[in-house]
N, C-alpha and C positions, 0 to 999 in steps of 0.2 A: 536711892532714887530710882524709880522705874525707868528703864531704857526702852526705846522704840527703834532700835537699830535695824531689825529685820523688816519692820513695817515700812520704814523710810526707804530702805534699799529696794524692797519689793515694789513700792509705789513707782519708783523710777522705771522699773522693768515693765510693770503692767501698763503704764501710760503709753508705752510704745505700741501696745496692742489694743487697749481698750480706752476710748476717749473718756476722760474724767476718772478712769480707773475704777468705775463703779457703774452699776445699772440704774442708780437712783441718786438724784442730786442730794437729797437729804442724808444719804449714807456716805457721801464722798468726802474727800479731804477738805472741801470748802467749808464744812460744818465743824471743823476741828482745828485747834491751834497748830499751826504749821510746825512740823518736826517734833511736836511734844504730845503726840496722841497716837493711840492705836488706830490703824486703818483697815486691818483685815482680821476677821474672827475665824478661828478654826472650828470651834464647837461650843455648845452651851448645854447647861443642865439646870433645871429649875429657873432661878433668876440669875444664875452665874454664867459668864461667858469667858473664853480664853482667847487671847490674840496670838498672832504668829510668833511673838517674842516669848510666849508662855505666861504672860501676865494675866491674872485673874481679876474679874470685876463683878460687882453686883450691878445688874443692868436695869437702868431706869428709862431706857429707850424701847426695849422689847420689840425690835423689828419695825419701829414706827407704828406700834399699837396692835398688830395682829396677834402677838403672843400674849393672850389673856390668861391662859392657864399656866404656862411655863414651858420652857424648853424640855424636849424629851418627856412630855407628859404621858405617862404610861397608858392610860385608858385610850387616849387618842392614837398613840403610836401602835398599840396592839391592834386596833381596828384597821389601821392602814396596812399593817403587815398581813392581817387576815385577808383583806381585799386584794392585796398584791398577788396572793396565791391564786386568786380567781381571774385577775386581769385588770389592766389599767384603763384601757379604753376599747370600745367595741364598735362594730359596724352598724349597730342599731342603738336606740336609746336604752338606758339602764333603768330598772325599777327604782334605783336609788334617787333618780331625779324627782320622781313623784313623792317619795318618802320625805325628802328634804323640803320640797315645795309645801307639803302638808304641814310640816313643822313651822315654816315661815308664816303660813296663813294662820296658824294657831296663835302666834304671838304678835304679829305685826298688824296693827289696826287697819291700815289701808290695803293690806295684801289680800286680794281675792284670786289673783293669778300671779304666776312667777315665771321668769326666765333667768338663766344663769350666764355669767361671763367669767372672766378670769381676774380682771383688774377693776378697781373702782371706776376708772375712766370708761371701761366698757359699759357699765351700768348707767352712769350719768349721761354718756353720749347717746345710748339707746333711749333714755327718757326724753332727751331733747329732740331726737329724730322722730320719736313717736308723737310728741306734742305738736311738732310741725306738721306731721301727716294728718293729725286729727283736726287741727285748727285751720290748716291751709295758710298759716302765717309763718314768717321767717325770723322775726326778731325775738331775742331772749334777754331777760333781766337776770343778773347773777349777783350773788352775795356769798363770798367765801371762796374756797379753792375747790375746783371740780375736775382736775385731771389735765392730761397732756394733749388732748385732741384739739384740732384747729378751732372749733367753735368757741372754746373757752380760753385756751392759752393765748389766742390772738388778742385778747383783751388785756394782757399783761405785758410787762417789759421783756418777757421771753417770747416775743412774737415773730422772731426771725423765721422766715420760710412760710409764714401763714399769709395767704392771699389777702390783699386789702379788702376785697369784696366780702370776705368772711369776717374780717375784723370789725367791720361797721355794723354787723348784725347783733353784736353782744354788748350789753350796757350794764355797768356796775351801779348798784345802789348801796347805801350805807345801812349797816345793821342797826336796828332800833330807831331808824329815821324813816318813817313811813312817807314823809314828804319827798324824800329823794326818789322813792319808787313812783310816787304819783307823778312826778315830773317826767319820768320815762314814759309812762302810759299816755300822758298828755302830748308829748312830742311825737310818739309813734302810735297814735290812736288808730285802732283797727289793724295793727300790724304785729301785735305781740302774740307769740305762740306759748310762751311759758315764763314763769318765774321759778328759777331753781336756786335754792339756798341751803346752806347749812343751818338747820333750825337753832343750833347753838354751837359756838366755838368756845372761846374762853369768857365771853360776856353773856350774862343772863338776859333773856328776852324781857323787855319791859312788859308790864301787864297789858294784855290786849294786842301786843304788836304782831304776833304770829297770826292771830285771828284777823287782824286788819289786812295783813298781806294776802291771806287767802280770799277775803272778801273782795279786795281790790282786783286780784287776778280774775276771779270769776265774773265780776261786774264788767270786765273788759274782754271776756271770752277767752282768757288764757288759762292754762293748767298750772297748778301749783305742784312743784316737785321738791321733795326734801332729799338733800344729799346727806344720808345717814351712814356714810362709809365709816366715820369715826364714832358717831353716837350710838350706832346700832349694836346691840348686845353688849353694851358697856354702860350706857346711861340707864337702860332697863332692857328687859327681854324684847320689848316692842320698840325700842329706840326712843328718841326724843319726842316723837309724836305721841307715844303712850305716856311719857312723863309729863308733857305739857298739855295734852288733851286737844291738840289741833291736828286734824287728819288731812294729809295731802291727797292729791289725786294719784300721784306716782311717787316712788321712793327708790333710792339706790342704797344697797347694803353691801358690806364687805368686811375687810380687816378682821375684827374679833370673832367672826362667825365660824372660823375653821382653825383657830389656834396656829395660824401661820401658813396653812396650805393655801394655794392660789385659787380663790373663788370669790365671785361677787354675784349679786342678784338685783335684777330690776323687778320690782313688785308694784302692784297697783290695783285699782278698781277694775272689775271685769269689763265694763263697757269700754274702757280705754285699752286694756291689755289684750283684748281680743284682736285689736288691730296690729299687734306685733307680727302676726303671720303675714301681714301685707307689706311691712317695711322689711329691710334686710338687716336682721339682727341674728347672726349665725356664726358659730365658731366650731372649728374641728374639735377643740378641747373643751367646749362648753359642758359636755357630759362626762368629763374625765372622772373616773370612779374614786380614786384615792382622795381627792378633795371633797367630793360629795359625802363620802362616809366620814371623813374628818369633821365636816361641818355638822353632820347629824349627831355624832358623838359629842362634839364640843358643846352644842346647844343643850343636849340632854344633861351633860355634866354641869353646865352653868346653872341649870334649873335644880338638879339634884343636890349639888353642893352649895347652893345659895352663893354663888360666886360674886354676883353683882353686889349683894349686901356686904360681902367681905371686902371687896376692893373700895367700896364707898366708905366703910368704917375705917379701914387701915389708911386709906387716902386722906380721910379727915384728920386722923392723928398726925400724919405727916404735914398736911397743909397748915393745921393749927400750930404745930411745933415750929415750922419754918417761919411763919409770920411772927411768932413770939421772939424768935431769935433775931429776925430782921429789926424788930422794934428795940430789942435789948441793945443792939449794936448801932442804933441810929441810922439804919439803912432803909427803913420802911417808906421813906419818901422817894427812894431811888428804885427799890425792887418791891414788887407785889406778887403774891401767888394767887393767880386768878383761875377761874374755871371751876368745874365740879370736882369733888374729891377723887372720882375715878379717873380723871384726866386733867392735870393741872399744868399751867404754863407760868413760867417766871417772866413777868412783864418788867423789863428793865428800861430805865430812862437814862438819857445822857446826864452826866453829873460832873460838876467842876469843869475840867477841860477835857473830859473823856467821853467817848461815844459809848452807847449801850453795847456795841459789839466788843469793845475793849474790856468793859466790865464783865460781860458774859464770858469772854475768853479767859480772863484771870480765874474766875470761879471754876470753869471747866478744867483748866490746867491743874489747879490744886486738887480738885475732886478726883481726877484721873490718877494722880499720885497716891491718893488715899484709897484707890480701888473701887471707884464708882464710875460707871459709864453713863454720861450725862450730856445733854445738849440743850438744857433750858426747860425741860418738861419733867413731870412725874407721871410716866406712863405705867399705871398700876397693873400688877399681875397677881393672880391668885397664889402664886408661889412666893411673893414677897412676905417675909415674916416680920413680926414686930422687932425682932433683933436687927434685921436688915435696915429697917426704917430708923431705929434708934442710932444705928451706925452712921447713917447719912446725916442725921441731926447733929451728932457729935462733930462730924466733919464740917458741917455748915457753921457750927459755933466757933470752931477754930478759924475758918476761912473768913467769915464775916468780920471778925474783930480786926484781922490784918487788913482786910479790904478797906475798912473805914479809915485806918491810918494811912494807907497808900493814897487814897483819894484826897484826904485832907492835906497830906504832905506833898501831894503832886508827884508821887513816885511810882504810879501804877505801870507806866510804860516800861520802866526799868525792871519791874518785877515780871513782865511777860517774857518768857524764854523763847517765844516764836511769834510769827505774824498772826494777827487776830483772825477770827472767824470771818467769813465772807457772806454777805447777803445773797441768797439764791435769786430773789427778785430784786433787781436793782431799782434804786430810787430814780424816778424820771427827772 
C-alpha cells in the first residue's frame, strides 16, 4: 500500500507558514482524502509526477489543465532556456509580445487586438472593467467560474472580504436557460455592462443558446464576453467560439496556451480593445519573456503536431470506455462522464445514504493507490498514451465493481480510510 508519511508530516509544517498550505484551493488538501493522498509534488515528466514520498502517478489533473503538451516538454523547455540566456523581463516592451499577439489574432475569431496578463482572473477582470468603461454601466451577468477578484467571487459563498456594494452588481444566470438571463435584463434594465460566461463547461449548449445570449446582450447595450480560460487551445485553436460559431465582443484566454507557464490574454474586437489604453490594465510582469516564448512555441506545437485532434481522439476512447464500465457495474445512474473528450468531468450523484463527495473520495482513494492522480476529471494531455488510458480503465473496472457492492451493502464509509473531500464552494 502506498504511504503518504512525508506528505502528511510536511502538511503540518507548511500550514504554520502558508494558509491552506497551497496557493490554489483546487490543489490543496481540501480536494483530497485526508491523510490518504499526496499533497506535494516534487517533479513531473510527460504525464507522470512524483510526490515527496517518492510515489509515481499518471496525472489526469495536469496542473488544473495548463499542461496540455506534457511536463518537461522538450520543444517548449528548449525555447524557455534559449530565452533565459537573453533575459526574463526588460525595461521596454519585447517584440515577443507582438509575435504572440499575431498568433492569437490568427486563430481566435474575435481577436483583433490583444493584451496580456498572468492569470485567468487578470483577463476576465480586464474584460469586465473594459465593458463597464465602454457602456457606462456597472451590472454584470455571469455564468460559470471567472476568478478570484471581487466583482465575481462576491457572487459566491467565498465572498468574505468583498464589499456588499460590489456583491450586488453581479448576477448569476443558468446555463442553457435563456429565461434566467432575460429576467436579469428586465430587473436591471439599462444598467447592464456585460454578460460574461464560459461558452461551455461540461454541458453542451442547446441549439441557438449562445446566439440567443449574444442577441439579448446586444439588444440591451451590453457586451458579450466569453471566458475561454479552459476552452481556449483545448476545444479548438480558436476556442469554443470557433467550435460553436458564436463570436463574442471580448474573450479571456489562458491555461493551455503556454503549457504551464503563467500567461493569460484579453482579446477582442478593435473598437472595444482600443479603449484598454484608457482603463488601467497594466502589469509589471505582463511582458515577461519566458511565458511569451512558451506560449508562442506551445501554440505552434499544438498546430504542428495536431495536438487538439489527438486529445479529442484519446479522450473519446477514455470517455467511451469509462461509460461502458459504469454501465457494466450498474453505476451509470450514479456517475456520468460529461463534457467534451478533451476535458471531461465525472458527474457524481448522491446514492443510497452516501453523498457525492463520499463516493468521489472512495474512487480517488483507490485510484491513488493504483498510481493515478485524479480528482474527478479527465484533463487530457498530448503526453497521455493509449497505454496510460487503458491502465486507468483497468483501475476503474476493479474499483467500480467494489464500489457497487459497498453502496448496496452500505459499507462505503467503513471503506474510506480518511475524511472525505471538501467542497470549495459551500452550499448556501
